[in-house]
Every structure is written in structure tokens, then in C-alpha cells.
C-alpha positions in Angstrom: 0.2 0.0 -0.2 1.1 3.4 -0.8 1.8 5.7 2.1 -0.1 8.8 1.7 0.0 10.4 5.2 1.9 13.6 3.7 -1.9 14.3 1.9 -4.6 16.1 4.4 -7.5 13.0 5.1 -9.7 15.1 2.7 -7.4 15.3 -0.6 -6.5 11.7 -0.2 -9.0 10.1 -2.8 -7.1 12.5 -5.6 -3.7 11.0 -4.6 -1.7 9.9 -7.8 1.9 8.1 -7.9 4.0 10.4 -8.6 6.4 8.2 -11.4 3.0 8.7 -13.3 3.5 12.7 -13.1 5.8 14.6 -16.2 7.0 18.5 -14.8 5.9 20.7 -16.9 8.7 21.1 -20.2 7.3 24.5 -20.6 6.8 25.9 -17.3 7.6 29.7 -17.6 8.0 29.5 -13.3 11.3 28.9 -12.4 11.8 27.6 -9.0 15.5 28.7 -7.3 16.8 27.2 -4.2 15.5 29.2 -1.5 12.0 28.5 -3.0 12.4 24.8 -3.0 13.7 24.7 0.8 10.6 27.0 1.9 7.9 24.5 -0.3 10.0 21.7 1.1 9.8 22.8 4.6 6.2 24.1 4.3 5.2 20.3 3.0 7.1 18.9 5.9 5.5 20.6 7.9 1.7 21.1 7.1 1.5 18.1 4.5 -0.2 19.0 1.1 -3.0 20.9 1.5 -3.9 21.8 -1.7 -3.7 19.8 -4.9 -1.7 20.1 -7.9 -3.3 20.7 -11.2 -2.3 17.6 -14.2 -3.6 17.8 -17.9 -4.6 14.2 -18.5 -2.9 14.1 -21.6 0.3 13.6 -20.9 0.1 13.7 -17.1 1.7 17.0 -17.6 1.6 19.3 -14.2 0.2 22.5 -15.1 0.1 24.4 -11.5 2.0 22.9 -8.5 5.4 22.0 -10.6 7.0 23.4 -7.1 5.2 21.2 -5.2 6.0 18.0 -7.4 9.7 18.9 -6.9 9.4 19.3 -3.1 7.4 16.2 -3.0 9.9 13.7 -5.2 12.6 15.6 -2.8 11.1 14.6 0.0 10.7 11.0 -1.1 7.2 11.0 -1.5 5.2 8.7 -3.8 2.1 10.5 -4.2 0.6 14.1 -4.2 -2.9 15.0 -4.3 -3.7 16.1 -7.9 -6.9 17.3 -10.2 -6.6 15.7 -13.1 -8.2 17.8 -15.9 -9.2 16.9 -19.8 -7.9 19.9 -21.6 -6.3 20.6 -25.0 -2.7 22.2 -24.7 -4.0 25.7 -25.8 -6.2 25.5 -22.3 -3.6 23.8 -20.2 -0.8 26.4 -20.9 -3.3 29.2 -20.7 -4.3 28.3 -17.3 -0.9 27.5 -16.0 0.3 31.1 -17.5 -2.9 32.6 -15.2 -2.4 30.3 -12.5 1.3 31.7 -12.0 0.6 35.4 -12.9 -2.3 35.6 -10.9 -0.2 35.4 -7.4 1.9 37.7 -8.8 -0.8 40.7 -8.7 -1.4 40.4 -5.1 -0.1 42.4 -2.7 0.8 41.9 1.1 -1.2 43.7 3.8 1.6 44.4 6.0 -0.8 45.1 9.1 -2.1 42.4 9.0 0.5 40.5 8.7 1.7 41.9 11.5 -0.8 41.1 13.5 -1.0 37.6 12.3 2.7 37.2 13.3 2.4 38.9 16.5 -0.6 36.6 17.3 1.8 33.4 16.3 4.6 34.8 18.4 1.7 35.3 21.3 0.2 31.8 21.2 4.0 30.4 21.8 4.9 29.2 18.1 8.4 29.8 18.0 8.7 27.3 14.2 8.2 29.9 11.7 10.0 27.3 9.2 7.8 26.9 6.2 6.4 30.6 5.8 8.8 31.2 3.4 10.2 34.2 4.8 13.9 33.8 6.3 15.0 35.6 9.5 16.6 38.1 8.6 13.8 39.3 6.3 11.0 38.9 9.5 13.6 40.7 11.8 13.4 43.8 8.9 10.2 43.5 8.9 9.5 43.7 12.9 11.9 46.4 13.1 10.2 48.5 10.4 7.0 48.3 11.7 7.8 48.3 15.4 6.8 44.9 16.3 7.2 43.8 20.0 8.8 40.6 19.8 12.0 38.5 18.3 11.8 36.4 15.5 13.3 32.9 16.6 16.1 31.5 14.8 15.2 29.3 11.5 17.9 27.0 11.1 
């Protein structure tokens, strides 16, 4: 039996064996080392909480190439995936739109500060998996005069 423990229970019915999946050869989104470490750390800490999107023809990952790569690096055998029957034009269009729409958002730094304060006050000293370096959080804290120290991330 394949181990799906890393996938949250509600998504386990979407589990697909990783060796059936192909990274998008035309993926325009690059994943540098820092990004991959952040994705891996998040997956280790929280498990897979959202599915990747796969084009059925060729089992090509159209959204979630970083997640798939991180899962492979972690030695996972499966990931949750929504498999879509669509032509290449729609699949490529979706892949670009999925990546770009995230770029167009902004942070509400007041709310982020409140959330970080809440996590700190609740005793969550493990901020790994949030995608921020200690230095970035220290700078953020200093610039926003927040009253706590960010723990070392590693």
C-alpha cells in the first residue's frame, strides 16, 4: 500500500503516484533553491493541503511543478492532483494565468504583522514553512515596531 499520510485526509482520494506525472516542459515559472527549500519545509510541516493541477493528456503538471519537485525531493510516492481533460492551448493558458495571478497580489503588512504577533503570542516559535528568512522577518519587525523577536529558523 502506498503511503498517503503526508496528504491531508480530505485530499487523499485525489492521490496520484508521482512517477506517473511529468513536470511541465514549458513551465515559465522558475523555482530557485530558496523557493524549493521553502516549499519543502512547508510540505514537511503542514503536509499537502491543496492539490496540484495535471493535464490528463501526458499527465503534465500545469500548476504545482514546485510542489511536485519538492515532493520528489522529500521521497514522497504520491501527491494529490486534480486531473483535467483539456487541450494544450487551455492547459498552457491556465498555467500562465495561475502563476501570474499570484504575482498581482499585495501583502497587507498590518494584517501580516498582527498574524505574526498572534503566532508569537500563542507560542509558535517554529516559523519555518512560512517562506520568510529570519533576516526578512527581523527587518519587517523593525520597520513595523512589533514587540517580539523572531526565533532562529535554522
